[in-house]
Every structure is written in structure tokens, then in C-alpha cells.
BALOBA-1460 file (C-alpha; in Angstrom, 3 decimals):
// residues 311
<rec num="1" residu="x" x="20.830" y="187.339" z="25.775"/>
<rec num="2" residu="x" x="21.689" y="188.088" z="29.422"/>
<rec num="3" residu="x" x="25.309" y="187.772" z="30.483"/>
<rec num="4" residu="x" x="24.111" y="185.833" z="33.545"/>
<rec num="5" residu="x" x="20.889" y="183.896" z="33.813"/>
<rec num="6" residu="x" x="20.082" y="181.641" z="36.744"/>
<rec num="7" residu="x" x="16.909" y="179.620" z="37.087"/>
<rec num="8" residu="x" x="15.602" y="177.831" z="40.198"/>
<rec num="9" residu="x" x="18.993" y="177.765" z="41.896"/>
<rec num="10" residu="x" x="18.757" y="175.490" z="44.956"/>
<rec num="11" residu="x" x="21.148" y="174.394" z="47.703"/>
<rec num="12" residu="x" x="20.633" y="172.259" z="50.821"/>
<rec num="13" residu="x" x="22.910" y="171.846" z="53.818"/>
<rec num="14" residu="x" x="21.413" y="168.790" z="55.437"/>
<rec num="15" residu="x" x="17.873" y="169.756" z="56.443"/>
<rec num="16" residu="x" x="18.559" y="173.457" z="55.870"/>
<rec num="17" residu="x" x="17.338" y="174.855" z="52.560"/>
<rec num="18" residu="x" x="19.949" y="177.617" z="52.168"/>
<rec num="19" residu="x" x="18.939" y="178.729" z="48.659"/>
<rec num="20" residu="x" x="15.351" y="178.085" z="47.620"/>
<rec num="21" residu="x" x="14.747" y="178.152" z="43.827"/>
<rec num="22" residu="x" x="16.272" y="181.591" z="43.226"/>
<rec num="23" residu="x" x="16.073" y="183.030" z="39.706"/>
<rec num="24" residu="x" x="17.339" y="186.268" z="38.153"/>
<rec num="25" residu="x" x="19.284" y="187.581" z="35.152"/>
<rec num="26" residu="x" x="21.828" y="190.345" z="34.511"/>
<rec num="27" residu="x" x="22.242" y="192.146" z="31.203"/>
<rec num="28" residu="x" x="25.424" y="193.560" z="29.683"/>
<rec num="29" residu="x" x="26.395" y="196.808" z="31.416"/>
<rec num="30" residu="x" x="23.876" y="196.258" z="34.220"/>
<rec num="31" residu="x" x="24.687" y="196.332" z="37.932"/>
<rec num="32" residu="x" x="22.435" y="193.988" z="39.892"/>
<rec num="33" residu="x" x="22.310" y="194.291" z="43.678"/>
<rec num="34" residu="x" x="21.649" y="191.198" z="45.761"/>
<rec num="35" residu="x" x="20.507" y="192.403" z="49.189"/>
<rec num="36" residu="x" x="19.594" y="190.443" z="52.264"/>
<rec num="37" residu="x" x="20.230" y="190.237" z="56.024"/>
<rec num="38" residu="x" x="23.030" y="188.048" z="57.355"/>
<rec num="39" residu="x" x="22.319" y="184.385" z="56.698"/>
<rec num="40" residu="x" x="19.921" y="185.142" z="53.847"/>
<rec num="41" residu="x" x="21.807" y="182.950" z="51.359"/>
<rec num="42" residu="x" x="23.623" y="185.660" z="49.370"/>
<rec num="43" residu="x" x="27.141" y="184.244" z="49.616"/>
<rec num="44" residu="x" x="25.911" y="180.699" z="48.952"/>
<rec num="45" residu="x" x="24.118" y="181.961" z="45.858"/>
<rec num="46" residu="x" x="27.227" y="183.788" z="44.654"/>
<rec num="47" residu="x" x="29.412" y="180.728" z="45.289"/>
<rec num="48" residu="x" x="27.175" y="178.659" z="43.024"/>
<rec num="49" residu="x" x="27.044" y="181.409" z="40.390"/>
<rec num="50" residu="x" x="30.844" y="181.570" z="40.090"/>
<rec num="51" residu="x" x="31.197" y="177.785" z="40.197"/>
<rec num="52" residu="x" x="33.111" y="177.242" z="43.426"/>
<rec num="53" residu="x" x="30.139" y="175.478" z="45.049"/>
<rec num="54" residu="x" x="27.989" y="172.784" z="43.502"/>
<rec num="55" residu="x" x="24.236" y="173.261" z="43.346"/>
<rec num="56" residu="x" x="21.515" y="170.734" z="44.125"/>
<rec num="57" residu="x" x="19.174" y="171.972" z="41.411"/>
<rec num="58" residu="x" x="18.697" y="174.766" z="38.919"/>
<rec num="59" residu="x" x="20.498" y="176.144" z="35.882"/>
<rec num="60" residu="x" x="23.246" y="178.764" z="35.492"/>
<rec num="61" residu="x" x="24.039" y="180.251" z="32.073"/>
<rec num="62" residu="x" x="26.955" y="182.577" z="31.315"/>
<rec num="63" residu="x" x="26.592" y="184.200" z="27.890"/>
<rec num="64" residu="x" x="24.104" y="181.459" z="27.083"/>
<rec num="65" residu="x" x="26.518" y="178.644" z="28.011"/>
<rec num="66" residu="x" x="25.775" y="176.120" z="30.753"/>
<rec num="67" residu="x" x="27.981" y="176.754" z="33.763"/>
<rec num="68" residu="x" x="28.921" y="174.678" z="36.814"/>
<rec num="69" residu="x" x="31.912" y="173.752" z="38.949"/>
<rec num="70" residu="x" x="33.648" y="171.851" z="36.124"/>
<rec num="71" residu="x" x="33.215" y="174.204" z="33.151"/>
<rec num="72" residu="x" x="36.480" y="176.037" z="32.477"/>
<rec num="73" residu="x" x="35.258" y="178.031" z="29.447"/>
<rec num="74" residu="x" x="32.525" y="179.849" z="31.354"/>
<rec num="75" residu="x" x="34.676" y="180.404" z="34.447"/>
<rec num="76" residu="x" x="37.094" y="182.328" z="32.217"/>
<rec num="77" residu="x" x="34.282" y="184.849" z="31.612"/>
<rec num="78" residu="x" x="33.890" y="185.643" z="35.335"/>
<rec num="79" residu="x" x="35.816" y="187.967" z="37.622"/>
<rec num="80" residu="x" x="35.184" y="187.032" z="41.261"/>
<rec num="81" residu="x" x="36.055" y="189.287" z="44.208"/>
<rec num="82" residu="x" x="35.207" y="187.463" z="47.467"/>
<rec num="83" residu="x" x="34.785" y="189.016" z="50.896"/>
<rec num="84" residu="x" x="38.051" y="187.470" z="52.047"/>
<rec num="85" residu="x" x="41.219" y="189.085" z="50.734"/>
<rec num="86" residu="x" x="43.269" y="186.849" z="48.444"/>
<rec num="87" residu="x" x="46.639" y="188.629" z="48.453"/>
<rec num="88" residu="x" x="50.291" y="187.987" z="49.282"/>
<rec num="89" residu="x" x="51.317" y="190.808" z="51.665"/>
<rec num="90" residu="x" x="55.065" y="190.438" z="51.082"/>
<rec num="91" residu="x" x="54.660" y="191.006" z="47.333"/>
<rec num="92" residu="x" x="53.981" y="194.332" z="45.667"/>
<rec num="93" residu="x" x="50.643" y="195.016" z="44.026"/>
<rec num="94" residu="x" x="52.186" y="194.507" z="40.602"/>
<rec num="95" residu="x" x="53.776" y="191.217" z="41.677"/>
<rec num="96" residu="x" x="50.447" y="190.008" z="43.077"/>
<rec num="97" residu="x" x="48.754" y="190.837" z="39.793"/>
<rec num="98" residu="x" x="51.515" y="189.167" z="37.796"/>
<rec num="99" residu="x" x="51.111" y="185.988" z="39.880"/>
<rec num="100" residu="x" x="47.348" y="185.836" z="39.493"/>
<rec num="101" residu="x" x="47.666" y="186.753" z="35.829"/>
<rec num="102" residu="x" x="49.700" y="183.602" z="35.276"/>
<rec num="103" residu="x" x="46.816" y="181.572" z="36.667"/>
<rec num="104" residu="x" x="44.783" y="183.011" z="33.779"/>
<rec num="105" residu="x" x="47.595" y="182.117" z="31.376"/>
<rec num="106" residu="x" x="48.678" y="185.751" z="31.011"/>
<rec num="107" residu="x" x="52.376" y="186.361" z="30.368"/>
<rec num="108" residu="x" x="54.568" y="188.831" z="28.505"/>
<rec num="109" residu="x" x="53.125" y="191.952" z="26.912"/>
<rec num="110" residu="x" x="49.441" y="190.949" z="27.287"/>
<rec num="111" residu="x" x="49.987" y="190.488" z="31.023"/>
<rec num="112" residu="x" x="51.658" y="193.896" z="31.349"/>
<rec num="113" residu="x" x="48.767" y="195.550" z="29.503"/>
<rec num="114" residu="x" x="46.081" y="193.856" z="31.633"/>
<rec num="115" residu="x" x="47.929" y="194.663" z="34.863"/>
<rec num="116" residu="x" x="48.263" y="198.321" z="33.871"/>
<rec num="117" residu="x" x="44.543" y="198.475" z="32.994"/>
<rec num="118" residu="x" x="43.485" y="196.905" z="36.295"/>
<rec num="119" residu="x" x="45.717" y="199.216" z="38.351"/>
<rec num="120" residu="x" x="44.331" y="202.246" z="36.531"/>
<rec num="121" residu="x" x="40.720" y="201.218" z="37.119"/>
<rec num="122" residu="x" x="41.210" y="200.883" z="40.887"/>
<rec num="123" residu="x" x="43.507" y="203.934" z="41.085"/>
<rec num="124" residu="x" x="46.579" y="202.105" z="42.413"/>
<rec num="125" residu="x" x="48.950" y="202.716" z="39.497"/>
<rec num="126" residu="x" x="51.066" y="205.164" z="41.532"/>
<rec num="127" residu="x" x="51.475" y="202.693" z="44.443"/>
<rec num="128" residu="x" x="51.837" y="199.541" z="42.340"/>
<rec num="129" residu="x" x="55.433" y="198.786" z="43.365"/>
<rec num="130" residu="x" x="54.914" y="199.003" z="47.127"/>
<rec num="131" residu="x" x="54.549" y="195.898" z="49.261"/>
<rec num="132" residu="x" x="50.905" y="195.109" z="50.000"/>
<rec num="133" residu="x" x="51.794" y="194.847" z="53.699"/>
<rec num="134" residu="x" x="52.118" y="198.652" z="53.672"/>
<rec num="135" residu="x" x="48.673" y="199.176" z="52.144"/>
<rec num="136" residu="x" x="45.655" y="200.462" z="54.037"/>
<rec num="137" residu="x" x="42.556" y="198.292" z="54.306"/>
<rec num="138" residu="x" x="40.886" y="200.226" z="51.520"/>
<rec num="139" residu="x" x="43.875" y="199.833" z="49.199"/>
<rec num="140" residu="x" x="43.961" y="196.067" z="49.706"/>
<rec num="141" residu="x" x="40.249" y="195.916" z="48.869"/>
<rec num="142" residu="x" x="40.902" y="197.829" z="45.667"/>
<rec num="143" residu="x" x="43.771" y="195.514" z="44.763"/>
<rec num="144" residu="x" x="41.491" y="192.542" z="45.387"/>
<rec num="145" residu="x" x="39.122" y="194.004" z="42.799"/>
<rec num="146" residu="x" x="41.994" y="194.560" z="40.359"/>
<rec num="147" residu="x" x="42.754" y="190.827" z="40.493"/>
<rec num="148" residu="x" x="39.150" y="190.101" z="39.543"/>
<rec num="149" residu="x" x="39.530" y="192.343" z="36.469"/>
<rec num="150" residu="x" x="42.662" y="190.768" z="34.990"/>
<rec num="151" residu="x" x="40.725" y="188.511" z="32.602"/>
<rec num="152" residu="x" x="38.502" y="191.377" z="31.367"/>
<rec num="153" residu="x" x="35.422" y="189.536" z="32.647"/>
<rec num="154" residu="x" x="32.013" y="189.569" z="31.046"/>
<rec num="155" residu="x" x="30.549" y="189.112" z="34.549"/>
<rec num="156" residu="x" x="32.095" y="190.728" z="37.631"/>
<rec num="157" residu="x" x="30.943" y="189.339" z="40.982"/>
<rec num="158" residu="x" x="31.617" y="191.565" z="44.004"/>
<rec num="159" residu="x" x="30.779" y="190.188" z="47.447"/>
<rec num="160" residu="x" x="30.816" y="193.007" z="50.039"/>
<rec num="161" residu="x" x="33.710" y="194.826" z="48.312"/>
<rec num="162" residu="x" x="33.624" y="197.897" z="50.587"/>
<rec num="163" residu="x" x="33.364" y="196.153" z="53.954"/>
<rec num="164" residu="x" x="35.522" y="197.930" z="56.521"/>
<rec num="165" residu="x" x="37.110" y="200.464" z="54.181"/>
<rec num="166" residu="x" x="37.574" y="204.214" z="54.615"/>
<rec num="167" residu="x" x="35.255" y="206.701" z="52.850"/>
<rec num="168" residu="x" x="37.841" y="207.631" z="50.201"/>
<rec num="169" residu="x" x="38.439" y="204.012" z="49.213"/>
<rec num="170" residu="x" x="34.718" y="203.278" z="49.264"/>
<rec num="171" residu="x" x="34.061" y="206.119" z="46.859"/>
<rec num="172" residu="x" x="36.937" y="204.969" z="44.639"/>
<rec num="173" residu="x" x="35.497" y="201.437" z="44.518"/>
<rec num="174" residu="x" x="32.013" y="202.694" z="43.668"/>
<rec num="175" residu="x" x="33.385" y="204.907" z="40.912"/>
<rec num="176" residu="x" x="35.275" y="201.912" z="39.506"/>
<rec num="177" residu="x" x="32.101" y="199.815" z="39.421"/>
<rec num="178" residu="x" x="30.216" y="202.612" z="37.653"/>
<rec num="179" residu="x" x="33.003" y="202.961" z="35.093"/>
<rec num="180" residu="x" x="33.032" y="199.213" z="34.413"/>
<rec num="181" residu="x" x="29.255" y="199.198" z="33.923"/>
<rec num="182" residu="x" x="29.607" y="201.998" z="31.390"/>
<rec num="183" residu="x" x="32.098" y="199.784" z="29.524"/>
<rec num="184" residu="x" x="29.556" y="196.950" z="29.332"/>
<rec num="185" residu="x" x="30.584" y="194.743" z="32.263"/>
<rec num="186" residu="x" x="27.672" y="192.969" z="33.937"/>
<rec num="187" residu="x" x="28.068" y="193.166" z="37.724"/>
<rec num="188" residu="x" x="26.535" y="191.132" z="40.552"/>
<rec num="189" residu="x" x="26.964" y="193.166" z="43.737"/>
<rec num="190" residu="x" x="26.220" y="192.396" z="47.379"/>
<rec num="191" residu="x" x="26.492" y="195.007" z="50.106"/>
<rec num="192" residu="x" x="25.424" y="195.882" z="53.632"/>
<rec num="193" residu="x" x="25.249" y="199.561" z="52.706"/>
<rec num="194" residu="x" x="21.883" y="200.599" z="51.335"/>
<rec num="195" residu="x" x="23.266" y="203.857" z="49.937"/>
<rec num="196" residu="x" x="25.594" y="201.827" z="47.712"/>
<rec num="197" residu="x" x="22.676" y="199.905" z="46.263"/>
<rec num="198" residu="x" x="20.820" y="203.188" z="45.700"/>
<rec num="199" residu="x" x="23.814" y="204.676" z="43.907"/>
<rec num="200" residu="x" x="25.010" y="201.716" z="41.837"/>
<rec num="201" residu="x" x="22.293" y="199.217" z="41.100"/>
<rec num="202" residu="x" x="20.046" y="199.277" z="38.052"/>
<rec num="203" residu="x" x="17.969" y="196.487" z="39.596"/>
<rec num="204" residu="x" x="17.878" y="194.895" z="43.035"/>
<rec num="205" residu="x" x="16.872" y="191.469" z="44.293"/>
<rec num="206" residu="x" x="15.942" y="191.142" z="47.968"/>
<rec num="207" residu="x" x="16.539" y="187.704" z="49.478"/>
<rec num="208" residu="x" x="15.821" y="186.277" z="52.902"/>
<rec num="209" residu="x" x="15.830" y="182.705" z="54.229"/>
<rec num="210" residu="x" x="17.141" y="181.605" z="50.837"/>
<rec num="211" residu="x" x="14.174" y="182.943" z="48.835"/>
<rec num="212" residu="x" x="13.873" y="185.834" z="46.421"/>
<rec num="213" residu="x" x="11.200" y="188.028" z="48.041"/>
<rec num="214" residu="x" x="11.188" y="190.967" z="45.621"/>
<rec num="215" residu="x" x="13.034" y="192.108" z="42.530"/>
<rec num="216" residu="x" x="13.026" y="195.119" z="40.240"/>
<rec num="217" residu="x" x="14.227" y="198.648" z="39.655"/>
<rec num="218" residu="x" x="14.221" y="201.085" z="42.514"/>
<rec num="219" residu="x" x="10.945" y="202.582" z="41.306"/>
<rec num="220" residu="x" x="9.311" y="199.157" z="40.933"/>
<rec num="221" residu="x" x="10.378" y="198.117" z="44.429"/>
<rec num="222" residu="x" x="9.258" y="201.367" z="46.035"/>
<rec num="223" residu="x" x="5.783" y="200.814" z="44.576"/>
<rec num="224" residu="x" x="5.504" y="197.700" z="46.780"/>
<rec num="225" residu="x" x="5.306" y="199.776" z="49.957"/>
<rec num="226" residu="x" x="2.657" y="202.121" z="48.551"/>
<rec num="227" residu="x" x="4.671" y="205.223" z="49.358"/>
<rec num="228" residu="x" x="4.852" y="208.292" z="47.141"/>
<rec num="229" residu="x" x="7.245" y="211.129" z="46.514"/>
<rec num="230" residu="x" x="7.035" y="214.325" z="48.529"/>
<rec num="231" residu="x" x="7.830" y="217.741" z="47.078"/>
<rec num="232" residu="x" x="8.579" y="220.521" z="49.572"/>
<rec num="233" residu="x" x="8.682" y="224.069" z="48.209"/>
<rec num="234" residu="x" x="9.773" y="227.258" z="49.920"/>
<rec num="235" residu="x" x="8.086" y="230.285" z="48.356"/>
<rec num="236" residu="x" x="6.899" y="233.765" z="49.135"/>
<rec num="237" residu="x" x="4.338" y="234.475" z="51.838"/>
<rec num="238" residu="x" x="0.827" y="233.659" z="50.696"/>
<rec num="239" residu="x" x="1.899" y="230.799" z="48.430"/>
<rec num="240" residu="x" x="-0.921" y="228.687" z="49.896"/>
<rec num="241" residu="x" x="-3.301" y="230.417" z="47.487"/>
<rec num="242" residu="x" x="-1.851" y="228.178" z="44.747"/>
<rec num="243" residu="x" x="-2.914" y="224.938" z="46.497"/>
<rec num="244" residu="x" x="-6.153" y="224.490" z="44.477"/>
<rec num="245" residu="x" x="-4.204" y="224.884" z="41.227"/>
<rec num="246" residu="x" x="-1.633" y="222.320" z="42.357"/>
<rec num="247" residu="x" x="-4.289" y="219.813" z="43.426"/>
<rec num="248" residu="x" x="-5.754" y="219.961" z="39.921"/>
<rec num="249" residu="x" x="-2.503" y="218.779" z="38.289"/>
<rec num="250" residu="x" x="-2.445" y="215.140" z="37.082"/>
<rec num="251" residu="x" x="-0.210" y="213.068" z="39.351"/>
<rec num="252" residu="x" x="-0.610" y="215.320" z="42.401"/>
<rec num="253" residu="x" x="-2.289" y="213.211" z="45.089"/>
<rec num="254" residu="x" x="-2.298" y="215.761" z="47.924"/>
<rec num="255" residu="x" x="-1.265" y="219.387" z="48.323"/>
<rec num="256" residu="x" x="-1.225" y="221.756" z="51.260"/>
<rec num="257" residu="x" x="0.470" y="224.895" z="52.398"/>
<rec num="258" residu="x" x="0.870" y="227.484" z="55.074"/>
<rec num="259" residu="x" x="2.512" y="230.860" z="54.679"/>
<rec num="260" residu="x" x="5.332" y="230.401" z="52.210"/>
<rec num="261" residu="x" x="5.644" y="226.616" z="52.599"/>
<rec num="262" residu="x" x="4.024" y="224.112" z="50.253"/>
<rec num="263" residu="x" x="4.090" y="220.324" z="50.474"/>
<rec num="264" residu="x" x="2.819" y="217.940" z="47.815"/>
<rec num="265" residu="x" x="2.458" y="214.172" z="47.681"/>
<rec num="266" residu="x" x="2.881" y="213.108" z="44.067"/>
<rec num="267" residu="x" x="3.640" y="210.272" z="41.684"/>
<rec num="268" residu="x" x="6.980" y="210.534" z="39.854"/>
<rec num="269" residu="x" x="8.077" y="213.848" z="41.378"/>
<rec num="270" residu="x" x="10.961" y="214.507" z="39.034"/>
<rec num="271" residu="x" x="8.818" y="214.215" z="35.921"/>
<rec num="272" residu="x" x="6.118" y="216.424" z="37.489"/>
<rec num="273" residu="x" x="8.396" y="219.235" z="38.648"/>
<rec num="274" residu="x" x="8.178" y="221.270" z="35.406"/>
<rec num="275" residu="x" x="4.363" y="221.239" z="35.569"/>
<rec num="276" residu="x" x="4.376" y="222.139" z="39.280"/>
<rec num="277" residu="x" x="6.763" y="225.045" z="38.820"/>
<rec num="278" residu="x" x="4.875" y="226.187" z="35.724"/>
<rec num="279" residu="x" x="1.569" y="226.214" z="37.616"/>
<rec num="280" residu="x" x="3.112" y="228.202" z="40.451"/>
<rec num="281" residu="x" x="4.568" y="230.683" z="37.982"/>
<rec num="282" residu="x" x="1.169" y="231.194" z="36.350"/>
<rec num="283" residu="x" x="-0.323" y="231.725" z="39.815"/>
<rec num="284" residu="x" x="2.271" y="234.441" z="40.470"/>
<rec num="285" residu="x" x="4.126" y="232.492" z="43.170"/>
<rec num="286" residu="x" x="7.920" y="232.885" z="43.211"/>
<rec num="287" residu="x" x="9.668" y="229.697" z="44.400"/>
<rec num="288" residu="x" x="12.908" y="230.028" z="46.395"/>
<rec num="289" residu="x" x="13.790" y="226.344" z="46.847"/>
<rec num="290" residu="x" x="12.553" y="222.857" z="45.941"/>
<rec num="291" residu="x" x="13.257" y="219.603" z="47.757"/>
<rec num="292" residu="x" x="12.220" y="216.179" z="46.474"/>
<rec num="293" residu="x" x="11.957" y="213.364" z="49.037"/>
<rec num="294" residu="x" x="11.626" y="209.957" z="47.409"/>
<rec num="295" residu="x" x="10.930" y="206.664" z="49.199"/>
<rec num="296" residu="x" x="14.159" y="204.660" z="49.449"/>
<rec num="297" residu="x" x="15.226" y="201.033" z="49.314"/>
<rec num="298" residu="x" x="15.578" y="200.930" z="53.111"/>
<rec num="299" residu="x" x="11.824" y="201.274" z="53.539"/>
<rec num="300" residu="x" x="11.255" y="198.585" z="50.901"/>
<rec num="301" residu="x" x="13.724" y="196.234" z="52.586"/>
<rec num="302" residu="x" x="12.082" y="196.641" z="55.981"/>
<rec num="303" residu="x" x="8.653" y="196.146" z="54.430"/>
<rec num="304" residu="x" x="9.626" y="192.955" z="52.596"/>
<rec num="305" residu="x" x="11.856" y="191.246" z="55.171"/>
<rec num="306" residu="x" x="10.770" y="192.837" z="58.449"/>
<rec num="307" residu="x" x="14.467" y="193.364" z="59.240"/>
<rec num="308" residu="x" x="17.165" y="195.964" z="58.795"/>
<rec num="309" residu="x" x="19.791" y="195.189" z="56.158"/>
<rec num="310" residu="x" x="22.476" y="194.632" z="58.808"/>
<rec num="311" residu="x" x="20.400" y="192.181" z="60.896"/>
């Protein structure tokens, strides 16, 4: 069963329908991206998922168990990293983790082991005994994530975890998320950076005005905008003679060339590349370079919402 399954999640603020019957599920080891412009309902949805905000309607299941604001057993399965930092600057990283570990009931040797694991995952083990007040913005973000990992969660919820951090810390955070997914942690991830969603997310849900507008893998979402992959090849002069051969290949929608340049519009470029290169080889065309240009989530997002992600 999914680690997280939500069905028809709904929330009103007076006359405003902030979350409008949203449904999705996340499997073990899957990273699910929840994308939407500002005010789309992402944070409200996350707040209901983790149980810090009551819902008006709908169902939330964690590992098949009903979950709401009062269920302690299911909350113990969640690691929540909010946008706002929840740290004590005068304490060291280790002291912060020890404090929050006690809230989970962690003491003694088990606490030491969990703290060491969390520090290792976010790459702060060498700076663990420095006061958090001396940390950079990126380091505090990473420590915030470490706190969310103390209970070895089944579901990790990350709300804009890289907002305002430096490139090194951003890359460290992304690598940590990928490592956790490989270990079987289900992750719900929101971001304002489309490249993060491209890199991390197995599936993406696009929300706006509280509604789920589209959901699926990157390939499934790209199909919504009716765009195809482009393959650009640099070859020897006269490569255009191979255009008729390329057009005859299954999955090649268009092909053209001039001099030593060839450009193809295809379905599933990466799976077709061996056939394309094989056909060129049989035609006696030596290829110097290949570039694959795939439609991205940015074009899907604009198509579905009519807005940029940061709007």
C-alpha cells in the first residue's frame, strides 16, 4: 500500500476554498513533487497531511492508518521540515538535535545513534558542536532537515527546503533527498525551483487555486503539451543525404538537414538513439556529436496554469 494516500482533501477559509478535493498517493522510496504558484494551496495541503491543520473533508492515510490532528501513532511516522526554521541559535547543532530528540522520546544510546545518522545524512557531522548562530543559511536549512529525520520517518515532508540557500548547500540537500529515497523513504516535496523537481521527483502534481490540475511522471506530463523530443546531430558534410533513411525510422516524426547538421523531431529520443545512430552508420555518415532536447516541466507548468512557477 502507499505510504501516503490522500483522497478528496478539502479546506475552506470562510468563503475561500483553499484546497479543493485534492487526491494523490506516494509509494515507498518515491519522491513526489507538489508544484504550484504562490497561493495555490500547497502549504495548506501539507499542513493537513502532517496533521497540524484540521481538514473540512477528505481522508488521509499513513501506511494504511487513518491520520488527522489527534492521531499520535501516525504522526510518529512523519518527518516534517517546514519553510520556517525551527532552531535554537544559541545551542549547537547536536544540542538542538538532542532537544528535539527528547520530544520523540529519544534518550541515551538510541538518541546518540539517531543524531549521528541525521548529521551524517545532511553532512554536518564535522560542524555539529558549533553554535547554530554561526551557521550559514544553507547549514541551518540542512540542520532543519536533520531534525525531521530523527524519528526515521516513513514519510518525509519538505516544504521549500532550499529557499534562499547557496548552491553548495542546495546540492547537498538534493543529494540527501536522493539518498533517503534510495533507502525507501517516501518524500513529499514542494519547491519554487523547477530544476529541482526535474532532478528529484518521480512524479509531480501541479496545483493551482486549490485544485489538482495535472499529475504524473515527467513523461506523462510532457505529453499534455503535445511537444516532442528534438535530436540535433553534428556530422560530416553531406550528412543530409541520410534524411530519407531517418524519416523511415519508426518514432521519427520529422527529419531535416543541411550540410553536416541534422535535426529530428522524435518520440522517446533516448530509446531511439541507437536506431538513429545505426541508420546513419549504415548510410556512411560519421557523427561527431549528439544533443537531445526534451520538453521540460516548465513548459507543462505554463501550459496547465498559465503562470510561471514563481508567480
